[in-house]
SEZALUM-815929 format. One record per residue (C-alpha): x, y, z. Coordinates in steps of 0.05 Angstrom, whole numbers, plus 5000, padded with zeros to 4 digits. Example, Ala and Ser with C-alpha at 12.3 -4.5 7.8 and 13.67 -1.06 7.14 Angstrom:
// residues 2
524649105156;527349795143;
***
This chain:
// residues 453
914125773127;916125033130;916124633063;909624263072;905224903086;901025263042;901425993014;898426442970;900926862920;898727652905;895827682830;902027972781;900928632755;905928572706;902228272632;904427512618;904127272551;897926862541;899126152557;906426272569;906026062645;902025572683;896625882725;901025812788;905626302758;901426782737;899227022805;893026462806;892026132864;893825332861;892324762917;899124352903;903925012911;907225202981;912925632993;918425172991;915725032912;915425782886;922925912919;925425302893;922525482826;925826162832;932625812844;931325322782;929325952731;935026302753;940125752748;937625402680;936126062640;943326262655;946425672634;941925532571;941926262541;945926092478;941825332476;938925622406;946225602365;947024942407;942124602362;945424852305;952224692319;949423982348;952923992406;952624242478;959224532513;963224022546;963424352609;955124412623;954923762653;959523922700;957224612726;950124282734;953623782775;957724182807;951624582833;947723912847;943324102796;944023472771;940623052824;933723282817;933022872769;932722302807;924922022823;922222282873;922222182937;930622242924;935621702957;935222093020;940921653061;946421513001;946222172987;948022413057;953521893056;955822212989;955422893020;950623162991;944623463036;942224123006;940524502944;942925262936;935625422947;935125203020;931324633001;934223943040;934523313006;929723003049;923623493034;925123382960;917923292936;914123002869;912023702857;920023952859;921223532813;915923732766;918924432766;924824172753;923723832693;919024352668;924125032676;929324472643;924624492579;922725302586;927925422523;922824852484;928024412464;929323722491;936423632473;940124222526;936123812576;937423062554;944223082546;944823302631;939222862663;937522222611;943021822638;942722122715;934721972710;934221282685;941621002687;942521152768;935920952801;936820232792;943720212817;941920542881;935020262887;936619572878;944919492874;949019082925;951319562980;958719412950;956719562887;952920222914;959320422951;963620362898;959920832842;953521162874;959321802906;961822022835;955221932800;951622312846;957222802841;957622832765;965322582768;962822022725;957321902682;952021342660;947021212613;940920722606;941920232547;936119782549;933019982461;936019572416;935719532328;929819072330;927619172408;924619882418;918419842461;917719052458;923519132521;921818412538;925818162468;932418392473;937317932443;944018232475;947217702511;950717682577;954016952589;957816632651;966016652639;968815952639;971716222701;965416442736;968817042746;966117472686;959817622648;961217592574;956718152535;955018172455;950418632428;948219172406;944519722441;941020322394;939220982408;942421042476;942021742495;948522112532;951421462504;956921802479;959722112540;958721552589;964121222623;958520572644;951420352624;946420042662;944319572618;940019112599;942018362581;939917602557;942717182622;937316622604;932016452570;926716822518;921517382555;921717822607;924417282655;931017212614;933717962634;938118202685;940918892689;949018922685;953119622701;957219532645;963419962643;964320332571;969620872569;974920282606;973319782552;973220302482;977219952431;976519262471;970119002457;964719712454;965120122398;961020822397;958221232351;953421892345;947121792320;944322412289;936822512298;931423022275;929923382340;933523302406;941323362367;944723542429;943122932471;949622502449;944421952415;949121372408;950020702378;953720172418;957419532395;958918992435;963218422426;965217962484;966318532530;967918282597;963918502651;965918252726;960017842757;960418382816;956118852772;949918492766;945018932786;940218622836;938417912818;939017482755;932817502717;930218062754;931318562705;924918702669;921918812731;927819352752;926519642697;918919762700;919720052764;922120732729;916520702677;912621252709;917621742726;920521742658;914121822616;912122262667;918022642657;916522672578;911022932590;912223402638;917723762583;912823552519;907424022561;912524662578;915524582489;908224612476;907025202523;913725422491;911825572416;903625632427;905426302471;911526432426;904526422371;900326882416;905327412420;907227372352;900127422328;899428092372;904028432337;903628192261;899928602221;896428342153;891528632103;890829232155;890028892227;893228502262;892827722258;889927692333;884228072298;883127572260;877327182284;879926432253;886826612282;883226592351;879926042336;886325632314;890125892378;884325712428;884124972404;890524882419;890525292491;885024762510;889124182497;895224462523;891424672592;887824082601;894323732592;897524112645;892024002691;892923262684;899423262699;898723572758;893323152775;897922522767;903722822803;899223032859;896722342862;903022022864;905922472915;899422212965;900121472940;904920912964;909520812911;907120052896;900220322897;902020902851;906320542807;900120072791;893920502800;897021002756;902420662709;896620642650;894321402662;901321592661;902021282599;897421612567;897722212594;905722092560;901722022496;897722522490;903723022518;906022852440;899223022407;898323632443;906323832424;904523602353;897724062350;901124732387;907924632341;902824642275;899225252299;904725602299;908425452243;902225562208;900826282234;908526462234;907826302161;914626332122;918126582191;915625862221;919525472168;926625822175;932325702219;933426282242;929627042259;923027062279;920626382271;927026022293;924825782358;918225512328;922025172273;926224792314;920224582360;917424292309;921823782295;921823542364;915523272353;916522592334;922422542390;916822572443;912722142411;917221542400;921721472457;920321342528;914820762485;911520972421;905321362422;900520802401;903320292440;902020722501;895320882488;893620142482;898619932538;894020492582;887020102565;890619452584;892719712651;886320032673;882319482646;886818982688;885719342752;878619382737;877518662717;882818482787;878718882835;872618652807;874317922823;877318132897;869718482907;865917842885;871117272929;869717812990;862117812980;862817042967;865616873039;860417313073;854516903046;
***
């Protein structure tokens, strides 16, 4: 069958731990997936599972193996972190035509992207996946979307193949979700050949390993119209205006979170991405991808932790019976399961709409919904992880043994609820955007009616 054809899968005869897999992977029918998606899922699971076999120990050690990123890059398994559809022309120019599963880059769609993200978080921990994907997913797209042809020719091939790495550097000590108020400045040198960059960037994922940063800087006055994007060399300026240090965080500790100090760093003017003053608009084009990616990963983490709880209570005995025989235990799991499966259905629905809508339309129509979906994913993860800790009891508080995964995922909750736009900000943003769309359409409809009178 072609990648666009549909298929039906027979029911799986082997038992599946309740809530451990999305319905489409338990043999139940779904309108969303075709043979290409099932083949891609099998490839992702095989490759990613083999690479992440020791991921739980990495969290204790505080870092991932040095070779991990290269292994993914050599297998073309960093490319799926880009938003769908992929930059086909530029990838092919760099010699990347298909993945090991046989999936061609031009056939990669939003569901392939969702499957990849879901499988990357199947260990339940965000750190290992983020150590590979965050810079790729958010740092490279502005370059291939808005960079000059010369800038793209110079940097994209090495970035696509993982020979060099970059990060996205937006957040600052005093400007997190309030992107429009960043204060890092980039002023032209007297000779006009360089931007001189001074400021600080904080909570920059992958920053410690990156050769470059796609950096939001202020080239103009206050507010969003004064922001531009620069492709800033970090590694070559280490000790010459660039200082980096690792930040330890409560969850996702293997993701390479970094504080970057910039003191009069010289950046060639040719490294401007697009036009001056357009940085905020460029950043916003990737918001839906970022927030949906976080939502997909968080929903899988919630699935991992709730399934662990379900499996545990079916085995654990107390007061002469297994825990699952206690109505209060079943009720607690059921409440979380309702939230989890509803969240996953919402994710699938948004992915489907993204696939069907023109990107410009989807960016507008789905912006508020995606923001709320991301916020809700953190709340679902919080409920599922707390449920699991309570059901595991003392085991859920220990960093080894039966409750190791549960304890680690519990520390991941706020890593979801804050980055990518904090929960309260996104909930408010979602409603404001939906109201704005309603009001604009109402005015347009009234204008149309008026013209017919």
